[in-house]
N, C-alpha and C positions, 0 to 999 in steps of 0.2 A: 518505597514508591512515593514519589512526590505528588501529592494530590493537588494539582494545579487548578482544576475546575471541579465542580461538584458532580459526583456520579449519582445516578439514580438506580434504585433497585429494579431489576428486571421483572420481579414478581408483582410488586405493588406500586412502582413508580415513585416511592418516597425517597427522600435524600438518603444517601449512605454516609455513615460516619466511621472513620477508622478507629478500631479498638484493638491494640496490639497487632496481631498478624491477620486480622479479619476486617471486613466491612460489614456493618450492621445497619439496618433501618429501624424505625420506631416500631415496626411490627416484628422485629427480631429475626428477620430473614438474614442469614449469615452467608457471606461469600469470602472464602479464605484467600489470602495473598500468597502466591507461590514464592519459593525461595529466590526465583529470578526477578521478582518484583512486579508481576502482573496479576490481574484478577480475572477469573473466568466468569463472565456475565451472560454467557450463552446457555439458555435453559435447554435441558435435554429434549423437551418436547418441540423445540424449535430447530432441532438438527434434522437434516434430511439423510444423513448417514452417520456412522459411528465417528468418523474423523473427517468432518467437512473441510472444504478448502483444498489447496494444493497438497500433493503428497510430500512426505518428508524428503524423498529423493529429489524432487523438483525444487523444493525450498533450499536445500543444502547446495545444490548446483547453482541456483540463482545467487546465493550468498557468495560462493566461491568466485563466480564470474564477475559480479558487480564489485567485489573487493579488489579485483585487479585493475579497476578504473576504466573499463571499456565504455561505460556510460557517463563518465564524469562531465562531459559536455552538457548532458541533460540535467544532471544535478546542479551544475553551475547556473543554468538558465532558471531553474526553479528557485534557487536562492536569490537570484537577481529580482525575480518577480515579487518574492516575499519582502525584499528589502525596500520596495517602493511604497509599502504601506505606511501610513502615519504612525509614529511611535513604534517602528518595526521591532525594536528589541524588546518591547513590552507586550507584543501581541500573543494571544493564545492561538496556537496552530494545531489543527487536527489532520492527521494523515489517515485517510480512509483506505483500508487495504494496505497497511504499512508493511506487511510481509516481515522479513527478518531484520528490518530497520536500517538498511543502507541509506535511504534518502533522508530518514530522520536524523541519522548521524551527521549528515551535512547541514540539515536545517537548524541544528543547534547553534551554528555559527551566527544565525540571524536572531533567534530568540530561544531562550532556554525553556520557554513555556510550551512544551510539546505534549500532545496526546496522540496515541496511535491505537487503532483497532484492526483486528483481522479475524476472520472466521476460523482460521487455522491456528489451533493451539500450539502446534510445533513451531510455526512462524513467530508467534508472539513470544514464545519461550526464548528463541534465538535473539529476538529484538531486546528482550530483557537482559540478556548476557552482555549487551553493549554498554550497560551501565550509564544510560543517558540521563537518568533522573526524570524520565518521562512517565506520564500516566499511561499505562498499557493495559488493554482489555481484550479478552477474547469476546467478540460480539459480532453481530450481523450489521452490514451497511444499511439494512432496511429497518433496523430497530436499534438506533444508537443510544448508548446508556448515559446521555448527557442532557442537561436542561436547555431550554430555549435561549437563543442568542448568547451562546457560550464562547463563540470563536470569531476572530477577525479574519482568519484565513483557513480554508479547508482545501486540502490537496488530495488528489486521486491520481496515482500513477499506474496506468494499465489495469485499473480495478473497476468493478461494477459499483454503481452508486444509486442512491435514491434521491431524486430532486426534491421530494417532499421533506425528507429528513434533513437534507442540507439547507433548505430554506428555513426550517425550524431552528437549526443550530446556529445559523450565521447572523452576526450582528448586522444592523441595517446598512452600515457602510462597509461591510465585509466583502471578501472576494473568494471565488472558487477557482482553483487552478486544476484544470483537467489535462492529463497527459494521455494521449492515445497514439496508436500507430499511424504514421503517414503512409501514403501509397507504396513507397519503396522500402518500408521497414523490413529489415533482414532479407532483402531481395537476394543477396549473395548466397544465403542459406537455402531459401525456398527454391532457387533455380536448380538445386541438386535434388529436390524432392518432387516437384511438379513439372510436367512437360510444358504447361502454360501457367505462368505465374499470375495469380489473381491479385489485383490491388486491394489493400486493406481499406476498409470503410470507416475506420475509427470507432470510438465508443462514446460519441458526443450526443447521440440522438435524444437520450433521456433529458439532457439539459436543454438542447435546442428546442425541444417540444414543450418545455415548461414556460409558462407565462411569467414565472417568478424571477427569471434570470434574463439578463441582457448581455450579449457578447460584447466585451469591451475591446478585446484584441486577440488575434490568432497568430501564433508564431510557429514557423516551421524550422525545426532544428535538424540540420543534416551534417553528418560527418562520416567519412568512410573509415572503418576500423579494419585492422588486420588481426584476426584472432589466431593466436599461436596454436599449434597442434595440440598441446597438452590442455588447452582450454576449450577446444571444439566440443568435446563431450558435454561439458557443463553448459555451454550455450544451447546445444541441442536438447539437453535434458530439462532445461528450465522453460522450454516451450512445449505446447501441446503436440508439436510435430513428432517428438520422440516416441510418443505413445501411438501414433497413427501410421507410421511408415513401416515398410518391410525391413526385415533383417538385412537384406542385400543392400538397400539404400543406406541404412545406418552404417554398414561396414565401408561403403564407398565414401561417405562423408568423413568418417573417422580416420580414413587412410590419407586424407588431404594433409599436405605439409603445412598449409596455412589456409585460412578462409578470409577472403576480403568481402566485406558487406557494408 
């Protein structure tokens, strides 16, 4: 695990130092590094369930789907925004809600100084298997295990964030890149689920309502994709829709020869 920025102990907020396969603070709180290269800094008392975050099934489907390149246009746009930063190749980048690491895998082309957190241990474990040399932690977006002004860029792709935490971690000339669903996001899929398709409202309100951030630019990325039949199940299962719809509707969607959305 490449310790690119200083980690702080979730128990006492003191700096963590790596000793062999563990991180220790001056108070001797110990946090072991897993064989995949991540460290779990989510304290048991801060969990709302035994396995918080997305389910293993959802995470593995998302990894399989993203690895096919269906969202490459989105990844390319994120990389372009990161490349605009001064000394882009030297910037520290944090991916909040990094999931299984698909977007981080692409970001490494811009800067190798990557950190990723996710509340799902299963997701971070898969991200570790990508061998990116990133600092990876199981942690909450509302209590990030880093010190003030550690990052030039913070990225959130379809993930919840805390404006307060991002303000704390961002350098004074830094940027936040928020990715959320546009009104027509996955419309070709939801048309098979709902009689009346409701537009997405995005996930930007927490930032919009914060006095600490100013919107510099808003970009809409649109591309029609044709999902092959063998990938439709992964697409459906990586969304909340899979767990909400009837068996009959699932069977109807999975019977499609292809899905255009």
